[in-house]
C-alpha atoms as an extended CHARMM CRD file, in Angstrom:
* protein
*
       277  EXT
         1         1  MET       CA             -0.0630000000       -0.0310000000       -0.0090000000  PROA      1               0.0000000000
         2         2  HSD       CA              1.2750000000        3.4890000000       -0.7920000000  PROA      2               0.0000000000
         3         3  CYS       CA              0.3400000000        6.2650000000        1.4560000000  PROA      3               0.0000000000
         4         4  CYS       CA              1.6430000000        9.8400000000        1.5090000000  PROA      4               0.0000000000
         5         5  TYR       CA              1.3680000000       12.6240000000        4.0610000000  PROA      5               0.0000000000
         6         6  GLY       CA              2.9380000000       15.9230000000        4.2650000000  PROA      6               0.0000000000
         7         7  ASN       CA              2.5740000000       19.5400000000        5.3380000000  PROA      7               0.0000000000
         8         8  ILE       CA              2.6070000000       21.3490000000        2.0860000000  PROA      8               0.0000000000
         9         9  TRP       CA              3.6030000000       25.1640000000        2.3450000000  PROA      9               0.0000000000
        10        10  PHE       CA              2.7020000000       26.6190000000       -1.1550000000  PROA      10              0.0000000000
        11        11  ASP       CA              5.2390000000       29.3780000000       -1.2240000000  PROA      11              0.0000000000
        12        12  TYR       CA              7.4680000000       26.6730000000       -2.8110000000  PROA      12              0.0000000000
        13        13  GLN       CA              5.1920000000       24.1500000000       -3.6930000000  PROA      13              0.0000000000
        14        14  SER       CA              1.8660000000       23.9790000000       -5.7420000000  PROA      14              0.0000000000
        15        15  VAL       CA             -1.1780000000       21.7160000000       -6.1280000000  PROA      15              0.0000000000
        16        16  SER       CA              0.4240000000       20.5150000000       -9.4160000000  PROA      16              0.0000000000
        17        17  ASP       CA              3.5230000000       19.4760000000       -7.4260000000  PROA      17              0.0000000000
        18        18  ILE       CA              1.2440000000       17.4090000000       -5.1110000000  PROA      18              0.0000000000
        19        19  MET       CA             -0.2770000000       15.8030000000       -8.1030000000  PROA      19              0.0000000000
        20        20  ALA       CA              3.0890000000       14.8540000000       -9.6240000000  PROA      20              0.0000000000
        21        21  ALA       CA              4.0840000000       13.1900000000       -6.3410000000  PROA      21              0.0000000000
        22        22  LEU       CA              0.9580000000       11.1740000000       -6.2860000000  PROA      22              0.0000000000
        23        23  PRO       CA              1.2570000000        7.3700000000       -7.5930000000  PROA      23              0.0000000000
        24        24  LYS       CA              0.2760000000        6.7830000000      -11.0900000000  PROA      24              0.0000000000
        25        25  ASP       CA             -2.8690000000        4.4800000000      -10.0950000000  PROA      25              0.0000000000
        26        26  ASP       CA             -5.8330000000        6.1660000000       -8.8770000000  PROA      26              0.0000000000
        27        27  ALA       CA             -5.7230000000        7.7350000000       -5.2870000000  PROA      27              0.0000000000
        28        28  CYS       CA             -7.9330000000        9.7040000000       -3.2460000000  PROA      28              0.0000000000
        29        29  LEU       CA             -6.3980000000       12.9040000000       -2.1240000000  PROA      29              0.0000000000
        30        30  HSD       CA             -7.4990000000       14.8750000000        0.8770000000  PROA      30              0.0000000000
        31        31  LEU       CA             -6.3510000000       18.4000000000        1.4220000000  PROA      31              0.0000000000
        32        32  LEU       CA             -7.3420000000       20.5000000000        4.3920000000  PROA      32              0.0000000000
        33        33  CYS       CA             -6.5660000000       24.2040000000        3.9220000000  PROA      33              0.0000000000
        34        34  MET       CA             -4.9390000000       25.7490000000        6.9660000000  PROA      34              0.0000000000
        35        35  CYS       CA             -4.6360000000       29.6380000000        5.8900000000  PROA      35              0.0000000000
        36        36  GLY       CA             -4.7910000000       31.6290000000        2.7380000000  PROA      36              0.0000000000
        37        37  THR       CA             -6.8650000000       30.6740000000       -0.3150000000  PROA      37              0.0000000000
        38        38  ALA       CA             -6.7870000000       28.6460000000       -3.4580000000  PROA      38              0.0000000000
        39        39  SER       CA             -8.6150000000       27.9280000000       -6.6430000000  PROA      39              0.0000000000
        40        40  VAL       CA             -8.6610000000       24.4300000000       -8.1930000000  PROA      40              0.0000000000
        41        41  VAL       CA             -9.9110000000       23.0790000000      -11.5660000000  PROA      41              0.0000000000
        42        42  PHE       CA            -11.3300000000       19.6810000000      -11.1100000000  PROA      42              0.0000000000
        43        43  ASP       CA            -13.3510000000       18.1320000000      -13.8150000000  PROA      43              0.0000000000
        44        44  ASN       CA            -13.2830000000       21.3470000000      -15.9100000000  PROA      44              0.0000000000
        45        45  ARG       CA            -15.0210000000       23.0940000000      -12.8690000000  PROA      45              0.0000000000
        46        46  VAL       CA            -13.4990000000       25.6260000000      -10.4000000000  PROA      46              0.0000000000
        47        47  PHE       CA            -13.5780000000       25.2940000000       -6.6950000000  PROA      47              0.0000000000
        48        48  GLU       CA            -12.3620000000       27.8240000000       -4.2350000000  PROA      48              0.0000000000
        49        49  LEU       CA            -10.7830000000       26.8960000000       -1.0520000000  PROA      49              0.0000000000
        50        50  LYS       CA            -10.4240000000       28.8450000000        2.1350000000  PROA      50              0.0000000000
        51        51  LYS       CA             -9.0910000000       28.3310000000        5.7650000000  PROA      51              0.0000000000
        52        52  TYR       CA            -10.6310000000       25.0300000000        7.2090000000  PROA      52              0.0000000000
        53        53  ASP       CA            -12.1500000000       23.7370000000        3.8530000000  PROA      53              0.0000000000
        54        54  VAL       CA            -11.0960000000       20.2530000000        2.9480000000  PROA      54              0.0000000000
        55        55  LEU       CA            -10.9100000000       19.0400000000       -0.5770000000  PROA      55              0.0000000000
        56        56  VAL       CA            -11.7440000000       15.5140000000       -1.2190000000  PROA      56              0.0000000000
        57        57  VAL       CA            -10.8820000000       14.2280000000       -4.7300000000  PROA      57              0.0000000000
        58        58  PRO       CA            -11.2990000000       10.3850000000       -5.6080000000  PROA      58              0.0000000000
        59        59  LYS       CA             -9.4850000000       11.0510000000       -9.0860000000  PROA      59              0.0000000000
        60        60  PRO       CA             -6.6260000000       13.8210000000       -8.6600000000  PROA      60              0.0000000000
        61        61  ARG       CA             -5.5980000000       13.4220000000      -12.4390000000  PROA      61              0.0000000000
        62        62  LEU       CA             -8.9410000000       15.4070000000      -13.1360000000  PROA      62              0.0000000000
        63        63  ILE       CA             -7.3550000000       18.4250000000      -11.4680000000  PROA      63              0.0000000000
        64        64  THR       CA             -5.7050000000       20.3130000000      -14.2320000000  PROA      64              0.0000000000
        65        65  ARG       CA             -5.0520000000       23.7250000000      -12.9340000000  PROA      65              0.0000000000
        66        66  SER       CA             -4.5490000000       25.4810000000       -9.5640000000  PROA      66              0.0000000000
        67        67  ILE       CA             -3.6900000000       28.8430000000       -8.2360000000  PROA      67              0.0000000000
        68        68  GLN       CA             -3.1190000000       29.8830000000       -4.5720000000  PROA      68              0.0000000000
        69        69  SER       CA             -2.2370000000       32.7660000000       -2.5360000000  PROA      69              0.0000000000
        70        70  ALA       CA              1.2680000000       33.2560000000       -1.1800000000  PROA      70              0.0000000000
        71        71  ASP       CA              0.4740000000       32.3550000000        2.5100000000  PROA      71              0.0000000000
        72        72  PHE       CA             -1.4800000000       29.2620000000        1.4230000000  PROA      72              0.0000000000
        73        73  ALA       CA             -0.7370000000       26.1810000000        3.6810000000  PROA      73              0.0000000000
        74        74  ALA       CA             -2.1520000000       22.7570000000        3.6710000000  PROA      74              0.0000000000
        75        75  GLU       CA             -2.2630000000       19.4450000000        5.4280000000  PROA      75              0.0000000000
        76        76  VAL       CA             -2.3510000000       16.6510000000        2.7800000000  PROA      76              0.0000000000
        77        77  PHE       CA             -2.8310000000       12.8920000000        2.8620000000  PROA      77              0.0000000000
        78        78  SER       CA             -3.5790000000       10.5950000000       -0.0190000000  PROA      78              0.0000000000
        79        79  ALA       CA             -4.0540000000        6.7500000000       -0.0630000000  PROA      79              0.0000000000
        80        80  PRO       CA             -4.9300000000        4.1960000000       -3.0560000000  PROA      80              0.0000000000
        81        81  LEU       CA             -8.7930000000        4.6120000000       -4.0310000000  PROA      81              0.0000000000
        82        82  ALA       CA             -9.1310000000        1.0240000000       -4.1780000000  PROA      82              0.0000000000
        83        83  PHE       CA             -7.6920000000        0.4780000000       -0.6550000000  PROA      83              0.0000000000
        84        84  LEU       CA             -9.9170000000        3.1140000000        0.8580000000  PROA      84              0.0000000000
        85        85  GLY       CA            -12.9280000000        1.6650000000       -0.8710000000  PROA      85              0.0000000000
        86        86  LYS       CA            -12.4980000000       -1.7090000000        0.7050000000  PROA      86              0.0000000000
        87        87  GLN       CA            -12.7230000000       -0.3030000000        4.1810000000  PROA      87              0.0000000000
        88        88  LEU       CA            -16.0970000000        1.2920000000        3.5620000000  PROA      88              0.0000000000
        89        89  PRO       CA            -19.3140000000       -0.8180000000        4.2870000000  PROA      89              0.0000000000
        90        90  ALA       CA            -21.7370000000       -0.6200000000        1.2980000000  PROA      90              0.0000000000
        91        91  ASN       CA            -24.3940000000        1.8400000000        3.0400000000  PROA      91              0.0000000000
        92        92  ASN       CA            -25.9320000000        4.9560000000        1.9740000000  PROA      92              0.0000000000
        93        93  PHE       CA            -23.5400000000        7.2690000000        3.4080000000  PROA      93              0.0000000000
        94        94  ALA       CA            -20.6440000000        5.8690000000        1.2850000000  PROA      94              0.0000000000
        95        95  ILE       CA            -22.6380000000        5.8730000000       -1.8360000000  PROA      95              0.0000000000
        96        96  GLY       CA            -24.3810000000        9.1390000000       -1.3960000000  PROA      96              0.0000000000
        97        97  GLY       CA            -21.1860000000       10.7760000000       -0.1310000000  PROA      97              0.0000000000
        98        98  SER       CA            -19.4230000000        9.7620000000       -3.0670000000  PROA      98              0.0000000000
        99        99  VAL       CA            -21.7430000000       10.8480000000       -5.4870000000  PROA      99              0.0000000000
       100       100  SER       CA            -21.8550000000       14.2610000000       -3.8020000000  PROA      100             0.0000000000
       101       101  LEU       CA            -18.1660000000       14.7460000000       -3.5560000000  PROA      101             0.0000000000
       102       102  TYR       CA            -17.8170000000       14.0040000000       -7.3100000000  PROA      102             0.0000000000
       103       103  GLY       CA            -20.0480000000       16.7310000000       -7.9580000000  PROA      103             0.0000000000
       104       104  ASN       CA            -18.6600000000       19.2510000000       -5.4100000000  PROA      104             0.0000000000
       105       105  PRO       CA            -15.3150000000       18.0540000000       -3.7290000000  PROA      105             0.0000000000
       106       106  VAL       CA            -15.0070000000       20.8090000000       -1.2240000000  PROA      106             0.0000000000
       107       107  LEU       CA            -16.4210000000       20.6230000000        2.4510000000  PROA      107             0.0000000000
       108       108  HSD       CA            -16.5470000000       23.7010000000        4.7710000000  PROA      108             0.0000000000
       109       109  LEU       CA            -15.4330000000       22.7180000000        8.2200000000  PROA      109             0.0000000000
       110       110  CYS       CA            -15.6460000000       24.6510000000       11.3920000000  PROA      110             0.0000000000
       111       111  LYS       CA            -12.4520000000       25.1740000000       13.5510000000  PROA      111             0.0000000000
       112       112  ASP       CA            -13.3290000000       22.2070000000       15.6810000000  PROA      112             0.0000000000
       113       113  ASN       CA            -14.0150000000       19.7840000000       12.7710000000  PROA      113             0.0000000000
       114       114  ALA       CA            -10.6090000000       20.8770000000       11.3050000000  PROA      114             0.0000000000
       115       115  ALA       CA             -8.9470000000       19.8610000000       14.5280000000  PROA      115             0.0000000000
       116       116  ILE       CA            -10.7570000000       16.4740000000       14.5370000000  PROA      116             0.0000000000
       117       117  LEU       CA             -9.5700000000       15.8290000000       10.8560000000  PROA      117             0.0000000000
       118       118  LEU       CA             -6.0340000000       16.9360000000       11.7280000000  PROA      118             0.0000000000
       119       119  ALA       CA             -5.8800000000       14.5560000000       14.7490000000  PROA      119             0.0000000000
       120       120  ASP       CA             -6.8940000000       11.7970000000       12.2800000000  PROA      120             0.0000000000
       121       121  PHE       CA             -4.1370000000       12.7510000000        9.7420000000  PROA      121             0.0000000000
       122       122  ALA       CA             -1.7240000000       12.8080000000       12.7980000000  PROA      122             0.0000000000
       123       123  SER       CA             -2.7120000000        9.2090000000       13.8030000000  PROA      123             0.0000000000
       124       124  ILE       CA             -2.2620000000        7.9440000000       10.3000000000  PROA      124             0.0000000000
       125       125  LYS       CA              1.1380000000        9.6590000000       10.1230000000  PROA      125             0.0000000000
       126       126  ARG       CA              2.2250000000        8.2230000000       13.3310000000  PROA      126             0.0000000000
       127       127  ARG       CA              1.6300000000        4.5860000000       12.4210000000  PROA      127             0.0000000000
       128       128  MET       CA              2.4710000000        4.9280000000        8.7400000000  PROA      128             0.0000000000
       129       129  PRO       CA              6.1840000000        3.7990000000        9.2460000000  PROA      129             0.0000000000
       130       130  ASP       CA              5.3430000000        0.7040000000       11.3210000000  PROA      130             0.0000000000
       131       131  THR       CA              5.4020000000       -1.5530000000        8.2520000000  PROA      131             0.0000000000
       132       132  ALA       CA              6.8170000000       -4.3920000000       10.3440000000  PROA      132             0.0000000000
       133       133  HSD       CA              3.4860000000       -4.6330000000       12.3290000000  PROA      133             0.0000000000
       134       134  PRO       CA              1.7510000000       -8.2410000000       11.5530000000  PROA      134             0.0000000000
       135       135  PHE       CA             -1.4340000000       -6.5930000000       10.8050000000  PROA      135             0.0000000000
       136       136  TYR       CA             -0.2990000000       -3.3510000000        9.0050000000  PROA      136             0.0000000000
       137       137  LEU       CA             -2.6560000000       -3.1230000000        6.2190000000  PROA      137             0.0000000000
       138       138  GLU       CA             -5.4920000000       -3.9040000000        8.7130000000  PROA      138             0.0000000000
       139       139  MET       CA             -4.2600000000       -1.3080000000       11.1370000000  PROA      139             0.0000000000
       140       140  MET       CA             -3.8930000000        1.2860000000        8.5660000000  PROA      140             0.0000000000
       141       141  GLY       CA             -7.3270000000        0.3760000000        7.3580000000  PROA      141             0.0000000000
       142       142  SER       CA             -8.9960000000        1.1280000000       10.7490000000  PROA      142             0.0000000000
       143       143  LEU       CA             -7.2190000000        4.3860000000       10.9810000000  PROA      143             0.0000000000
       144       144  CYS       CA             -8.2810000000        5.4810000000        7.5730000000  PROA      144             0.0000000000
       145       145  LEU       CA            -11.8470000000        4.0860000000        8.2070000000  PROA      145             0.0000000000
       146       146  THR       CA            -11.8600000000        6.2440000000       11.3480000000  PROA      146             0.0000000000
       147       147  MET       CA            -11.0530000000        9.2960000000        9.2430000000  PROA      147             0.0000000000
       148       148  MET       CA            -13.5500000000        8.6740000000        6.4940000000  PROA      148             0.0000000000
       149       149  TYR       CA            -16.4210000000        8.3290000000        8.9480000000  PROA      149             0.0000000000
       150       150  ASP       CA            -15.3200000000       11.7130000000       10.6050000000  PROA      150             0.0000000000
       151       151  LEU       CA            -15.6210000000       13.1820000000        7.0000000000  PROA      151             0.0000000000
       152       152  PHE       CA            -18.9420000000       11.4560000000        6.5470000000  PROA      152             0.0000000000
       153       153  ALA       CA            -20.2070000000       13.3180000000        9.9470000000  PROA      153             0.0000000000
       154       154  PHE       CA            -18.7930000000       16.5030000000        8.4040000000  PROA      154             0.0000000000
       155       155  HSD       CA            -20.6300000000       15.7930000000        5.1210000000  PROA      155             0.0000000000
       156       156  MET       CA            -23.7480000000       15.0990000000        6.7510000000  PROA      156             0.0000000000
       157       157  ALA       CA            -23.7590000000       18.2480000000        8.6910000000  PROA      157             0.0000000000
       158       158  ASP       CA            -22.7910000000       20.0820000000        5.2430000000  PROA      158             0.0000000000
       159       159  ARG       CA            -25.1980000000       18.4130000000        2.8040000000  PROA      159             0.0000000000
       160       160  PRO       CA            -27.7630000000       16.5980000000        4.8690000000  PROA      160             0.0000000000
       161       161  SER       CA            -30.1550000000       15.9960000000        1.8130000000  PROA      161             0.0000000000
       162       162  VAL       CA            -27.5250000000       13.6470000000        0.1860000000  PROA      162             0.0000000000
       163       163  TYR       CA            -28.1080000000       10.7540000000        2.4570000000  PROA      163             0.0000000000
       164       164  ALA       CA            -31.4220000000        9.3040000000        1.1970000000  PROA      164             0.0000000000
       165       165  THR       CA            -32.6180000000        6.0720000000        2.4870000000  PROA      165             0.0000000000
       166       166  GLU       CA            -33.9410000000        4.8170000000       -1.0000000000  PROA      166             0.0000000000
       167       167  ARG       CA            -32.4080000000        1.8140000000       -2.6570000000  PROA      167             0.0000000000
       168       168  SER       CA            -31.9280000000        3.8750000000       -5.6100000000  PROA      168             0.0000000000
       169       169  LEU       CA            -28.7480000000        4.9970000000       -4.2390000000  PROA      169             0.0000000000
       170       170  TYR       CA            -27.4820000000        1.5450000000       -5.1870000000  PROA      170             0.0000000000
       171       171  ALA       CA            -28.3400000000        2.1240000000       -8.7820000000  PROA      171             0.0000000000
       172       172  VAL       CA            -26.4020000000        5.2570000000       -8.8270000000  PROA      172             0.0000000000
       173       173  LYS       CA            -23.3440000000        3.3970000000       -7.0430000000  PROA      173             0.0000000000
       174       174  GLU       CA            -23.4380000000        0.6910000000       -9.7270000000  PROA      174             0.0000000000
       175       175  PHE       CA            -23.7550000000        3.2680000000      -12.6410000000  PROA      175             0.0000000000
       176       176  MET       CA            -20.6660000000        5.1750000000      -11.2980000000  PROA      176             0.0000000000
       177       177  SER       CA            -18.7950000000        1.8400000000      -10.6940000000  PROA      177             0.0000000000
       178       178  MET       CA            -19.2280000000        0.8910000000      -14.3220000000  PROA      178             0.0000000000
       179       179  LEU       CA            -17.9180000000        4.2230000000      -15.3660000000  PROA      179             0.0000000000
       180       180  ASP       CA            -15.0970000000        3.8020000000      -13.3110000000  PROA      180             0.0000000000
       181       181  ALA       CA            -14.3200000000        0.4890000000      -14.7490000000  PROA      181             0.0000000000
       182       182  GLY       CA            -14.1320000000        2.1500000000      -18.1350000000  PROA      182             0.0000000000
       183       183  TYR       CA            -17.1700000000        0.9350000000      -19.6140000000  PROA      183             0.0000000000
       184       184  SER       CA            -17.7160000000        3.9930000000      -21.6010000000  PROA      184             0.0000000000
       185       185  ARG       CA            -14.6770000000        3.5950000000      -23.8390000000  PROA      185             0.0000000000
       186       186  LYS       CA            -17.0230000000        1.2710000000      -25.7910000000  PROA      186             0.0000000000
       187       187  ASN       CA            -20.3710000000        2.2320000000      -24.7390000000  PROA      187             0.0000000000
       188       188  ARG       CA            -21.8820000000        5.6820000000      -24.2890000000  PROA      188             0.0000000000
       189       189  SER       CA            -25.7530000000        5.3060000000      -24.2440000000  PROA      189             0.0000000000
       190       190  VAL       CA            -27.5700000000        5.2480000000      -21.1360000000  PROA      190             0.0000000000
       191       191  ALA       CA            -29.6900000000        2.4620000000      -22.4770000000  PROA      191             0.0000000000
       192       192  PHE       CA            -26.4320000000        0.1720000000      -22.2810000000  PROA      192             0.0000000000
       193       193  PHE       CA            -25.7580000000        0.9020000000      -18.8370000000  PROA      193             0.0000000000
       194       194  ALA       CA            -29.5070000000        0.4410000000      -17.7940000000  PROA      194             0.0000000000
       195       195  LYS       CA            -29.7280000000       -2.7850000000      -19.5410000000  PROA      195             0.0000000000
       196       196  ALA       CA            -26.5250000000       -4.0960000000      -17.7770000000  PROA      196             0.0000000000
       197       197  MET       CA            -28.2260000000       -2.8650000000      -14.4380000000  PROA      197             0.0000000000
       198       198  HSD       CA            -31.6250000000       -4.5350000000      -15.5010000000  PROA      198             0.0000000000
       199       199  VAL       CA            -33.4870000000       -1.2900000000      -15.0280000000  PROA      199             0.0000000000
       200       200  SER       CA            -35.0790000000        1.1040000000      -17.7060000000  PROA      200             0.0000000000
       201       201  PRO       CA            -33.1900000000        3.7540000000      -19.2800000000  PROA      201             0.0000000000
       202       202  LYS       CA            -35.8900000000        6.2120000000      -17.9950000000  PROA      202             0.0000000000
       203       203  TYR       CA            -35.4700000000        4.7940000000      -14.1650000000  PROA      203             0.0000000000
       204       204  LEU       CA            -31.5370000000        5.0450000000      -14.5250000000  PROA      204             0.0000000000
       205       205  SER       CA            -31.7110000000        8.7170000000      -15.9140000000  PROA      205             0.0000000000
       206       206  GLU       CA            -34.3870000000        9.7900000000      -13.4010000000  PROA      206             0.0000000000
       207       207  THR       CA            -32.5610000000        8.1590000000      -10.3730000000  PROA      207             0.0000000000
       208       208  VAL       CA            -29.1210000000        9.7210000000      -11.4240000000  PROA      208             0.0000000000
       209       209  ARG       CA            -30.7090000000       13.1870000000      -11.8260000000  PROA      209             0.0000000000
       210       210  ARG       CA            -32.5140000000       13.1050000000       -8.5890000000  PROA      210             0.0000000000
       211       211  HSD       CA            -29.5300000000       12.0560000000       -6.4910000000  PROA      211             0.0000000000
       212       212  THR       CA            -26.9770000000       14.1190000000       -8.2680000000  PROA      212             0.0000000000
       213       213  GLY       CA            -28.6300000000       16.7750000000      -10.0400000000  PROA      213             0.0000000000
       214       214  LYS       CA            -26.6250000000       15.8770000000      -13.1990000000  PROA      214             0.0000000000
       215       215  SER       CA            -27.9730000000       13.6640000000      -15.9390000000  PROA      215             0.0000000000
       216       216  ALA       CA            -26.5850000000        9.9920000000      -16.5930000000  PROA      216             0.0000000000
       217       217  SER       CA            -25.3290000000       11.4840000000      -20.0530000000  PROA      217             0.0000000000
       218       218  TYR       CA            -23.3450000000       14.1290000000      -18.2170000000  PROA      218             0.0000000000
       219       219  TYR       CA            -21.3100000000       11.4930000000      -16.3460000000  PROA      219             0.0000000000
       220       220  ILE       CA            -20.9360000000        9.2170000000      -19.2140000000  PROA      220             0.0000000000
       221       221  ASN       CA            -19.2660000000       11.8830000000      -21.1370000000  PROA      221             0.0000000000
       222       222  MET       CA            -17.3010000000       13.0590000000      -18.0870000000  PROA      222             0.0000000000
       223       223  ALA       CA            -15.8780000000        9.6210000000      -17.8500000000  PROA      223             0.0000000000
       224       224  THR       CA            -15.2100000000        9.3200000000      -21.5990000000  PROA      224             0.0000000000
       225       225  LEU       CA            -13.6130000000       12.4780000000      -22.4820000000  PROA      225             0.0000000000
       226       226  PRO       CA            -10.4120000000       11.7850000000      -20.4680000000  PROA      226             0.0000000000
       227       227  MET       CA             -9.9230000000        8.5770000000      -22.5530000000  PROA      227             0.0000000000
       228       228  VAL       CA            -10.4490000000       10.6410000000      -25.6310000000  PROA      228             0.0000000000
       229       229  LYS       CA             -7.8760000000       13.0750000000      -24.5880000000  PROA      229             0.0000000000
       230       230  GLU       CA             -5.5430000000       10.3360000000      -23.6480000000  PROA      230             0.0000000000
       231       231  MET       CA             -5.8470000000        8.6120000000      -27.0890000000  PROA      231             0.0000000000
       232       232  LEU       CA             -5.4560000000       11.9080000000      -28.8390000000  PROA      232             0.0000000000
       233       233  ASP       CA             -2.2310000000       12.6850000000      -27.0920000000  PROA      233             0.0000000000
       234       234  ARG       CA             -0.7790000000        9.6150000000      -28.5580000000  PROA      234             0.0000000000
       235       235  SER       CA              0.9380000000       10.2890000000      -31.7860000000  PROA      235             0.0000000000
       236       236  ASP       CA              1.0260000000        6.6040000000      -32.6380000000  PROA      236             0.0000000000
       237       237  LEU       CA             -2.6930000000        6.3930000000      -33.2490000000  PROA      237             0.0000000000
       238       238  SER       CA             -4.7300000000        7.8830000000      -36.1650000000  PROA      238             0.0000000000
       239       239  VAL       CA             -8.0450000000        9.5420000000      -35.5810000000  PROA      239             0.0000000000
       240       240  SER       CA             -9.5630000000        6.5330000000      -37.4040000000  PROA      240             0.0000000000
       241       241  GLN       CA             -7.9060000000        4.0280000000      -35.2640000000  PROA      241             0.0000000000
       242       242  ILE       CA             -9.1180000000        6.0550000000      -32.1910000000  PROA      242             0.0000000000
       243       243  ALA       CA            -12.5780000000        6.0870000000      -33.5560000000  PROA      243             0.0000000000
       244       244  ASP       CA            -12.4220000000        2.4310000000      -34.0040000000  PROA      244             0.0000000000
       245       245  HSD       CA            -10.9380000000        1.5080000000      -30.5620000000  PROA      245             0.0000000000
       246       246  MET       CA            -13.7110000000        3.4700000000      -28.7590000000  PROA      246             0.0000000000
       247       247  ASN       CA            -16.4000000000        1.9630000000      -30.7760000000  PROA      247             0.0000000000
       248       248  PHE       CA            -17.6340000000        5.0430000000      -32.6220000000  PROA      248             0.0000000000
       249       249  GLY       CA            -19.7040000000        4.2130000000      -35.6590000000  PROA      249             0.0000000000
       250       250  SER       CA            -17.3890000000        6.1830000000      -38.1010000000  PROA      250             0.0000000000
       251       251  VAL       CA            -14.7350000000        8.8120000000      -38.0390000000  PROA      251             0.0000000000
       252       252  ALA       CA            -17.0920000000       11.5010000000      -38.7610000000  PROA      252             0.0000000000
       253       253  TYR       CA            -19.4000000000       10.6480000000      -35.7360000000  PROA      253             0.0000000000
       254       254  PHE       CA            -16.1630000000       10.5570000000      -33.5760000000  PROA      254             0.0000000000
       255       255  SER       CA            -15.2020000000       13.9930000000      -35.0140000000  PROA      255             0.0000000000
       256       256  ARG       CA            -18.7020000000       15.2510000000      -34.2700000000  PROA      256             0.0000000000
       257       257  TYR       CA            -18.3020000000       14.0800000000      -30.7570000000  PROA      257             0.0000000000
       258       258  VAL       CA            -14.8910000000       15.6380000000      -29.9930000000  PROA      258             0.0000000000
       259       259  SER       CA            -15.9610000000       18.8320000000      -31.5180000000  PROA      259             0.0000000000
       260       260  ARG       CA            -19.1410000000       19.1090000000      -29.4400000000  PROA      260             0.0000000000
       261       261  HSD       CA            -17.3540000000       18.1620000000      -26.2350000000  PROA      261             0.0000000000
       262       262  LEU       CA            -13.8920000000       19.6890000000      -26.5790000000  PROA      262             0.0000000000
       263       263  GLY       CA            -14.8450000000       22.5570000000      -28.8470000000  PROA      263             0.0000000000
       264       264  VAL       CA            -12.5200000000       21.8480000000      -31.6910000000  PROA      264             0.0000000000
       265       265  SER       CA            -12.0990000000       19.0230000000      -34.0240000000  PROA      265             0.0000000000
       266       266  PRO       CA             -9.7170000000       16.0220000000      -33.2630000000  PROA      266             0.0000000000
       267       267  LYS       CA             -7.2410000000       17.4830000000      -35.7950000000  PROA      267             0.0000000000
       268       268  LYS       CA             -7.3010000000       21.0170000000      -34.2170000000  PROA      268             0.0000000000
       269       269  TYR       CA             -7.1640000000       19.5030000000      -30.7550000000  PROA      269             0.0000000000
       270       270  ARG       CA             -4.0070000000       17.6100000000      -31.7340000000  PROA      270             0.0000000000
       271       271  SER       CA             -2.4380000000       20.5590000000      -33.4920000000  PROA      271             0.0000000000
       272       272  SER       CA             -2.7430000000       22.3940000000      -30.1290000000  PROA      272             0.0000000000
       273       273  ILE       CA             -0.9020000000       20.0310000000      -28.2600000000  PROA      273             0.0000000000
       274       274  MET       CA              1.7150000000       18.8170000000      -30.6260000000  PROA      274             0.0000000000
       275       275  PRO       CA              4.0770000000       21.7460000000      -31.7880000000  PROA      275             0.0000000000
       276       276  THR       CA              5.4400000000       21.4800000000      -35.2100000000  PROA      276             0.0000000000
       277       277  ASP       CA              9.0390000000       21.4750000000      -36.1100000000  PROA      277             0.0000000000
């Protein structure tokens, strides 16, 4: 298991530096602002941070830009997303909270709650070097679980309406899990996901929108676009090969999709990131 912890002073580091220090695989970033302010672009949306705000991002690679004041300081902790996910029971707190944090990853804490989270960070940091412990993973998992339940409590106070008791939250979780697994690389219709989940497209669409405020198609596109950009960044793949690999019906359809969601054609997108000699 890889965990990292640090007191990050942004007069000589930036959020971009933190992103570069994280492992290549998906990690969950927890950043608690201790002073100053910052703006972070996550999933093409801008979020503001001030003192005692905590940023919880399950996919830090979706942070593309950031700017912070000279006096900005933060406590930072990250761990593998898969490891943290295994610690959580499949309850509505985990499901609703995960969906809500994807929509808005910033929680506003009071001073007392910030102190509780700092104590959780300190407990994890204190035991992190003890890798010889015979139950190291279990021990670290229990400390992380304590931190996550504290975050749930803060989340419930900040967004009480998120924690519905309806079983429909499980449909949202399953939908998000399929997107995380990369299903939208080949299939981007709501009907495909609904059929795989044994529900109707109407039910899936209405359920996702009711619990997240966004459409199912919105999340499908948000999961697909990083894949599109990753492939367009590769000079060894032609536009035709990408369209075929991602199961678009034709190059023309793929080009329309890219133009609609990125604002430029695949060719123009590539010319903007690949300088000519």
